[in-house]
C-alpha positions in Angstrom: 32.2 -6.1 273.7 31.4 -4.1 270.4 32.3 -0.4 269.9 29.8 2.0 271.6 27.3 3.6 269.3 28.3 7.0 268.0 26.2 9.6 269.7 27.1 12.6 267.6 23.7 14.4 268.3 24.3 14.0 272.4 28.0 15.0 271.7 26.7 18.0 270.3 24.3 18.7 273.1 26.9 18.1 275.5 29.2 20.7 274.1 26.6 23.0 274.1 25.5 22.5 277.6 28.9 22.3 279.2 30.7 24.8 277.0 33.4 22.5 276.5 34.7 19.7 274.0 33.3 16.2 274.6 36.8 15.0 274.9 37.8 17.6 277.5 34.4 16.5 279.4 35.5 13.0 279.2 39.2 13.7 280.6 37.6 15.5 283.5 35.4 12.4 284.4 38.5 10.4 284.2 40.3 13.0 286.4 37.3 12.8 288.8 37.8 8.7 289.1 41.3 9.4 290.0 40.9 12.5 292.4 38.2 10.7 294.2 40.3 7.3 294.5 38.2 5.0 292.2 41.2 4.9 290.2 44.7 4.7 291.8 48.0 5.1 290.7 49.3 1.8 289.2 45.9 1.1 287.9 45.5 -0.1 284.5 42.5 1.0 282.5 40.2 -1.0 280.3 40.7 -1.0 276.7 39.6 1.9 274.5 36.8 0.0 273.1 35.5 -1.0 276.7 36.2 2.6 277.9 34.1 4.0 274.9 31.2 1.8 275.7 31.2 2.3 279.1 31.2 6.2 278.7 28.9 6.3 275.9 31.2 7.9 273.6 33.4 7.1 270.8 36.6 5.6 270.8 38.1 8.7 269.2 36.8 10.6 272.0 38.2 8.5 274.6 41.8 8.5 272.8 41.6 12.3 272.8 40.8 12.5 276.5 43.6 10.1 277.2 46.1 12.2 275.4 45.0 15.2 277.5 45.8 13.3 280.6 49.0 11.8 279.1 50.4 15.3 278.3 49.7 16.3 281.8 51.4 13.4 283.1 48.4 11.9 284.9 48.4 8.5 282.4 51.2 6.7 280.7 50.1 5.6 277.1 52.5 2.8 275.6 51.9 1.4 272.4 50.5 -2.3 272.8 50.0 -1.8 276.5 47.0 -0.7 278.7 47.0 2.7 279.7 48.1 3.3 283.4 47.3 5.9 285.8 50.8 7.2 287.1 49.7 10.2 289.0 46.9 11.4 291.3 47.7 15.0 290.9 44.9 15.9 288.5 45.0 19.6 289.3 41.8 21.6 288.3 40.7 18.6 286.3 39.2 17.1 289.2 36.2 17.8 291.1 36.0 21.7 290.6 32.6 22.6 289.8 31.9 24.2 293.4 34.1 27.1 292.4 37.1 27.1 295.1 35.6 24.8 297.3 35.5 20.9 297.3 32.4 18.9 297.4 34.3 16.3 299.9 34.5 19.2 302.4 31.0 19.0 303.0 28.9 16.1 304.9 27.3 13.2 303.7 23.8 14.3 304.8 24.2 17.7 303.3 25.4 16.2 300.0 22.5 13.9 300.1 19.9 16.8 300.7 21.6 18.9 297.9 21.4 15.8 295.4 17.6 15.4 296.3 17.0 18.8 295.6 19.0 19.4 292.3 18.2 16.2 291.0 14.1 16.9 291.6 14.7 20.1 289.2 16.9 18.4 286.7 14.1 15.8 286.4 11.6 18.3 285.7 13.8 19.8 282.9 15.2 16.5 281.3 11.8 14.8 281.1 10.7 18.0 279.0 14.0 18.2 277.0 15.6 14.9 276.5 16.2 13.8 272.8 16.0 10.2 271.1 19.8 10.1 271.0 20.3 10.7 274.7 17.5 7.9 275.3 19.3 5.5 273.0 22.5 6.2 274.7 21.1 5.5 278.3 19.5 2.2 277.1 22.9 1.4 275.8 24.6 2.1 279.0 22.4 -0.1 280.9 23.5 -3.1 278.8 27.2 -2.1 279.2 26.4 -2.0 283.1 24.8 -5.5 282.9 28.0 -6.8 281.5 30.0 -5.5 284.5 28.2 -6.7 287.2 31.3 -8.1 288.7 33.6 -5.4 288.2 33.0 -2.2 290.3 35.3 0.1 288.6 34.0 -0.6 285.0 30.4 -0.5 286.5 31.1 3.1 287.9 32.5 4.4 284.6 29.2 3.4 283.0 27.4 4.7 286.0 28.9 8.3 285.8 28.3 8.2 282.2 24.7 7.2 282.6 23.9 10.2 285.2 25.8 12.5 283.3 23.6 12.3 280.4 20.5 12.4 282.3 21.9 15.7 283.9 23.0 17.4 280.7 19.9 16.3 279.3 18.3 19.2 281.3 19.8 21.8 278.9 21.0 23.8 282.1 24.8 24.0 282.4 24.9 25.3 286.0 22.2 22.5 287.2 24.0 20.1 285.1 27.7 20.5 286.6 26.5 20.9 290.1 24.5 17.7 289.9 27.7 16.0 288.2 29.9 17.4 291.1 27.5 16.2 293.9 27.4 12.7 292.2 30.9 12.7 292.9 31.1 12.9 296.3 32.9 9.6 298.0 33.3 7.9 294.9 36.0 5.9 296.7 33.5 4.5 299.0 31.1 4.2 296.4 33.5 1.8 294.9 33.4 -0.3 298.1 29.7 0.0 298.2 28.9 -1.3 294.7 31.3 -4.2 295.4 28.6 -5.5 297.9 26.3 -8.5 296.7 23.4 -7.1 294.9 24.3 -3.7 294.8 25.3 -3.2 291.1 22.0 -5.2 290.2 19.9 -2.9 292.1 21.6 0.1 290.7 20.8 -1.2 287.3 17.1 -1.7 288.1 16.9 1.8 289.5 18.4 2.9 286.1 15.7 1.2 284.2 13.1 2.8 286.4 14.7 6.1 285.7 15.0 5.4 281.7 11.4 4.3 281.5 10.4 7.7 283.3 12.3 9.3 280.7 11.0 7.6 277.7 7.4 8.4 279.2 8.4 12.2 279.5 7.0 11.7 283.1 8.8 14.4 285.3 7.2 13.2 288.6 7.9 9.7 288.0 11.7 10.5 287.1 11.8 12.9 290.3 10.7 9.8 292.2 13.1 7.3 290.6 16.0 9.5 290.6 15.0 10.0 294.4 14.8 6.4 295.3 18.0 5.9 293.7 19.8 8.6 295.5 18.5 7.4 298.7 19.9 4.2 298.1 23.2 5.6 297.4 23.2 7.7 300.7 22.2 4.5 302.5 25.1 2.4 301.4 27.5 5.1 301.4 26.5 5.8 304.9 27.1 2.0 305.8 30.5 2.0 304.3 31.5 4.9 306.0 30.5 3.5 309.6 32.0 0.3 308.9 35.4 2.1 308.2 34.9 4.0 311.3 34.3 1.1 313.4 37.4 -0.6 311.8 39.5 2.6 312.9 38.2 2.3 316.6 38.9 -1.5 316.9 
């Protein structure tokens, strides 16, 4: 896998919307994956090159983000070896956009309804405001996802990057952060869901529809594509939760 494209224009936009550096934002993405259970203590991360491609940023940004996590004792960086998760205590780097609350305190149904509402507004704004660099980044991330159809964790890293670009393209920091936080709900169960046969391929097909609507600057088509995609996420997550409950009761 080659280096990720340098997304300097997108990175500048990210900093403007999120009011923090790109490496800080990427560090928070890693922290959310750890806090939600997608990445567990003892897991090794993909190479910096693969992470850069999966997250749509430069290797330097990935290196800086991992250094932030290393200084907090969350990951271990050893020369010549893969970076390893050594602590799940991510502090306030984890899911934190809902002030003092946690998105995991809400029901799946409430989060689903919230995502539909927030992403509908994000779609209206993003369709009008997204730039060519962001569109190129989304296209590149779909190609990365296509190479990770058998790796749920790597796919979810690229999936989060894809959604983050769409959210931040709306140009509203509150909506972007809220959408990203709602996306993070039940990510550990989402990992199980995308491990089902055909699930990743279906998500990639949904992403192509989302990208096509963005390229056309069609807000209605984008809202529809995002809504269909979210309903699939809701249905697959609900199925995983129901399966887990049945296993507990047997």
